[in-house]
C-alpha positions in Angstrom: -56.8 27.3 -36.2 -53.2 27.4 -34.9 -51.9 26.0 -38.2 -53.6 28.6 -40.4 -52.0 31.3 -38.2 -48.5 29.9 -38.4 -48.0 28.8 -42.0 -48.3 32.2 -43.8 -45.7 33.7 -41.5 -42.9 31.2 -41.8 -40.1 32.2 -44.1 -39.0 28.6 -44.9 -40.2 25.0 -44.6 -37.5 24.5 -41.9 -39.4 26.6 -39.5 -42.7 24.7 -40.3 -41.0 21.5 -39.4 -39.6 22.7 -36.1 -42.5 24.8 -34.9 -45.6 24.0 -37.0 -48.3 21.3 -36.9 -46.3 18.1 -36.9 -47.4 15.8 -34.1 -44.4 15.3 -31.8 -45.9 12.1 -30.4 -46.0 10.5 -33.8 -42.5 11.4 -34.8 -42.3 12.4 -38.4 -46.0 12.2 -39.3 -46.8 15.4 -41.0 -50.2 17.1 -40.7 -52.3 18.1 -43.6 -51.3 21.7 -43.0 -47.5 20.9 -43.2 -48.1 18.8 -46.4 -49.6 21.8 -48.0 -46.6 23.9 -47.1 -44.2 21.3 -48.4 -46.2 20.6 -51.6 -43.9 22.5 -53.8 -40.8 24.4 -52.7 -40.8 26.4 -55.9 -44.4 27.4 -55.4 -43.7 28.2 -51.8 -40.8 30.4 -52.7 -42.9 32.3 -55.2 -45.7 32.7 -52.6 -43.2 34.1 -50.1 -41.9 36.5 -52.6 -45.4 37.7 -53.4 -46.0 38.2 -49.6 -42.8 40.3 -49.4 -43.9 42.5 -52.3 -47.4 42.8 -50.9 -46.0 44.0 -47.6 -43.8 46.5 -49.3 -46.8 47.8 -51.3 -48.7 48.3 -48.1 -45.8 50.3 -46.7 -45.2 52.2 -50.1 -41.6 50.8 -50.1 -41.6 49.1 -53.5 -39.5 50.4 -56.4 -41.1 53.6 -57.7 -38.7 54.9 -60.2 -35.3 54.4 -61.8 -32.8 57.3 -62.6 -29.8 56.7 -64.8 -26.9 59.2 -64.9 -25.8 59.9 -68.5 -23.6 62.6 -70.2 -25.0 64.3 -73.3 -22.4 62.9 -75.7 -22.8 59.3 -74.5 -25.7 58.4 -76.9 -24.7 54.7 -77.1 -25.0 54.4 -73.3 -28.3 56.3 -73.3 -29.8 53.9 -75.9 -28.4 50.9 -73.9 -30.0 52.1 -70.7 -33.4 52.9 -72.2 -33.5 49.6 -74.0 -32.9 47.6 -70.8 -35.1 49.8 -68.6 -38.1 49.3 -71.0 -37.9 45.6 -70.1 -38.0 46.3 -66.3 -41.4 48.1 -66.7 -40.7 50.7 -64.0 -40.9 54.5 -64.8 -37.4 55.8 -65.5 -35.7 59.1 -66.2 -32.4 60.3 -67.5 -30.4 62.5 -65.2 -27.9 64.6 -67.2 -24.4 64.3 -65.7 -22.4 67.4 -64.6 -19.6 67.8 -67.1 -16.5 69.8 -67.9 -12.8 69.2 -68.7 -11.5 71.6 -66.1 -12.4 72.1 -62.5 -13.6 75.6 -63.3 -15.8 74.3 -66.1 -17.4 71.7 -63.9 -18.3 74.2 -61.1 -19.6 76.7 -63.6 -21.7 74.2 -65.6 -25.0 74.7 -63.9 -24.7 78.2 -62.5 -25.4 78.6 -58.8 -26.5 75.0 -58.5 -22.9 73.8 -58.9 -21.0 77.1 -58.0 -22.1 76.7 -54.4 -19.6 73.7 -54.1 -16.6 75.6 -55.6 -15.2 76.4 -52.1 -15.7 72.9 -50.8 -12.5 71.1 -49.8 -11.2 68.7 -52.5 -9.2 65.6 -51.4 -6.1 64.8 -53.4 -7.5 62.6 -56.1 -4.2 61.4 -57.5 -2.7 60.6 -54.1 1.0 61.1 -54.9 0.9 60.7 -58.7 2.4 63.3 -61.0 0.3 66.5 -61.4 0.1 66.2 -65.1 -2.6 67.0 -67.7 -4.3 63.6 -67.3 -4.5 64.3 -63.5 -6.3 67.6 -64.1 -8.8 65.8 -66.4 -9.4 63.1 -63.9 -9.8 65.6 -61.1 -12.4 67.5 -63.1 -14.2 64.3 -64.0 -14.2 63.1 -60.4 -15.8 66.3 -59.3 -18.4 66.0 -62.1 -19.2 62.4 -61.0 -19.5 63.6 -57.3 -21.8 66.5 -58.3 -24.0 64.3 -60.5 -24.6 61.9 -57.7 -25.0 64.5 -55.0 -27.5 66.6 -57.0 -29.6 63.4 -57.8 -29.5 62.4 -54.1 -30.7 65.9 -53.2 -33.5 65.6 -55.7 -34.7 62.4 -54.2 -34.5 63.9 -50.7 -36.8 66.7 -51.9 -39.5 64.1 -52.4 -39.7 63.5 -48.6 -43.0 65.4 -48.3 -44.7 63.6 -51.2 -47.2 60.8 -50.7 -44.7 58.3 -52.0 -41.9 59.4 -49.6 -41.2 55.7 -48.7 -40.9 54.6 -52.3 -37.6 53.2 -53.3 -35.5 54.8 -56.1 -32.8 53.0 -58.1 -29.9 55.1 -59.4 -27.8 53.6 -62.1 -24.6 54.8 -63.7 -25.0 54.4 -67.5 -22.7 51.4 -67.7 -24.9 49.4 -65.2 -26.1 46.2 -66.7 -29.3 44.6 -65.4 -29.1 40.8 -66.1 -32.0 39.6 -68.2 -33.3 37.3 -65.4 -33.5 40.2 -62.9 -36.9 41.9 -62.5 -38.3 44.8 -60.5 -39.5 42.2 -58.0 -36.0 41.0 -57.4 -35.0 44.5 -56.5 -38.0 44.8 -54.2 -37.1 41.6 -52.5 -33.5 42.7 -51.9 -34.7 46.0 -50.5 -37.2 44.2 -48.2 -34.4 42.6 -46.2 -32.5 45.9 -45.6 -32.3 47.1 -41.9 -35.3 49.3 -41.3 -33.3 52.5 -40.8 -31.2 52.2 -44.0 -30.1 55.3 -45.8 -28.1 54.0 -48.7 -27.7 50.6 -50.3 -25.5 49.4 -53.2 -26.4 46.5 -55.6 -23.0 46.4 -57.2 -19.4 46.1 -55.8 -15.8 45.8 -56.9 -14.1 43.6 -55.8 -14.9 42.3 -52.4 -17.0 42.6 -49.2 -15.9 41.7 -45.7 -17.2 38.7 -43.7 -17.0 40.8 -40.5 -19.5 43.3 -41.9 -22.5 40.9 -42.4 -25.7 42.1 -40.8 -28.1 39.5 -42.2 -28.3 36.9 -45.0 -28.4 39.6 -47.7 -26.6 42.7 -46.5 -23.3 43.9 -45.3 -22.3 47.3 -43.8 -20.4 49.1 -46.5 -17.5 49.7 -44.2 -14.3 51.6 -44.8 -11.7 53.3 -42.6 -11.9 57.1 -42.2 -9.7 58.7 -44.9 -9.1 55.3 -46.5 -7.6 55.2 -50.0 -9.8 54.8 -53.0 -9.4 51.0 -53.1 -9.9 50.6 -49.4 -7.4 47.8 -49.0 -6.1 49.0 -45.6 -8.6 46.8 -43.6 -7.2 43.7 -45.2 -3.7 44.7 -44.2 -4.8 45.5 -40.7 -6.5 42.1 -40.4 -10.0 43.6 -39.8 -11.5 42.2 -43.0 -11.8 38.7 -44.4 -12.5 39.5 -48.0 -15.3 37.7 -49.9 -14.6 38.3 -53.6 -17.7 39.2 -55.6 -16.2 40.0 -59.0 -12.7 40.1 -60.6 -12.8 43.3 -62.6 -9.4 44.4 -61.5 -7.9 41.1 -60.4 -7.4 42.3 -56.8 -9.6 40.8 -54.1 -8.3 43.3 -51.6 -10.3 46.1 -53.2 -13.2 46.7 -50.9 -16.7 48.1 -51.4 -16.0 50.1 -54.6 -18.7 51.1 -57.1 -21.6 53.4 -57.4 -23.1 51.7 -60.4 -26.4 50.7 -58.9 -27.7 52.4 -55.7 -30.9 52.4 -53.7 -32.2 55.5 -52.0 -35.5 56.5 -50.4 -36.7 60.1 -49.9 -37.2 59.8 -46.1 -33.5 59.1 -45.5 -31.8 60.4 -48.6 -30.9 63.7 -46.7 -28.8 61.5 -44.3 -26.6 60.7 -47.3 -26.3 64.3 -48.5 -25.5 65.5 -44.9 -22.8 62.8 -44.7 -21.3 64.0 -48.0 -21.5 67.6 -46.8 -19.1 66.8 -44.0 -16.4 65.3 -46.3 -14.1 66.7 -48.9 -15.0 66.0 -52.6 -13.5 62.7 -53.6 -14.5 59.6 -55.6 -18.2 59.2 -54.7 -18.1 55.4 -54.2 -15.3 55.6 -51.7 -17.1 58.3 -49.8 -20.2 56.1 -49.5 -18.3 53.7 -47.3 -18.8 54.3 -43.6 -16.6 53.7 -40.6 -19.6 52.0 -38.9 -23.3 51.7 -39.3 -23.7 54.3 -36.6 -22.2 57.0 -38.9 -24.0 56.4 -42.2 -26.5 53.6 -42.6 -24.8 52.4 -45.8 -25.2 48.7 -46.9 -23.9 46.5 -49.6 -25.8 43.6 -51.2 -24.3 40.1 -50.9 -23.7 39.8 -54.6 -23.8 41.8 -57.8 -27.6 41.9 -58.4 -26.7 44.5 -61.1 -23.4 44.2 -62.9 -21.5 46.6 -65.2 -21.1 46.4 -69.0 -17.5 46.4 -70.3 -18.2 46.9 -74.0 -19.6 50.4 -74.0 -17.7 53.4 -75.3 -17.6 56.4 -72.9 -16.6 59.9 -74.2 -17.0 63.4 -73.2 -15.5 66.2 -75.3 -13.1 63.6 -76.7 -11.9 62.4 -73.3 -12.5 59.1 -71.6 -15.1 59.7 -68.9 -16.7 57.7 -66.0 -15.9 57.0 -62.4 -14.9 53.4 -63.4 -12.5 54.5 -66.1 -11.0 57.1 -63.9 -10.4 54.4 -61.3 -8.6 52.3 -64.0 -6.4 55.2 -64.9 -5.5 55.8 -61.3 -4.7 52.2 -60.7 -2.5 52.0 -63.8 -0.6 55.2 -63.0 -0.3 55.1 -59.2 
């Protein structure tokens, strides 16, 4: 009886060995119950995964829907996203990006929906670089990216009164690449280990995370100093971050917690994210989703890039290069 109560709850064979049915007086003699648990580690892992997914389904916290942000002219990226999302088998929807080549165009693009932000403070996006034509375009694009994410976060928050308010929503930028081996179940399993009161979670990062920010085996606080620069490297210089490099997109391991390519939100706490953004000037959205501590915004970063980014896709809008990642590259080259 005791054995049947313990085995389904243990997360790994290690715990079975130390606290299960082995007879201490007989040393390493393993009971029938323990033999069953050890029978196949692969089968055991799959059974554990199934239990996690079942628990999420009971709590309505499985992946419900995928949104991808895409601009009207980026047809190649739209086709790319819809092709890979068909494989995942979860309902998905395109969310049209907010666009414009000047700040005025961006704020006017959707009437009052976007005009209400026109008086919001804007942080200096170029940070000391020349105020040239390229800077104006990047500024407009950065505002467009911010608005695209904010409005989608706001939409998800509006689901809070629906029956599926605890469902998980995946938000992708349109260069997000879901590796062929990744399934909806993998995303569910990653979300299952988030702290219970999480508000925002990222499944992609450039370049590094910090050892000091680890909260469990899977997740790190997406921590950044208040008013940190775009690339967030100040913590390394101050000695408050031991970087763990996750990718090498810009060949600089001191870039911390950058990327909004793949994000998780849930309706019950999505308003925490929009309220957080309400209190900050408009800036690069991925930098703003870092938090000084988990007490400010419950923002977390996964331990590796469960979802990566494609590097072979064109990105245009009215003839200009567009995307948060490309804007970051231009800033890095020019600053």
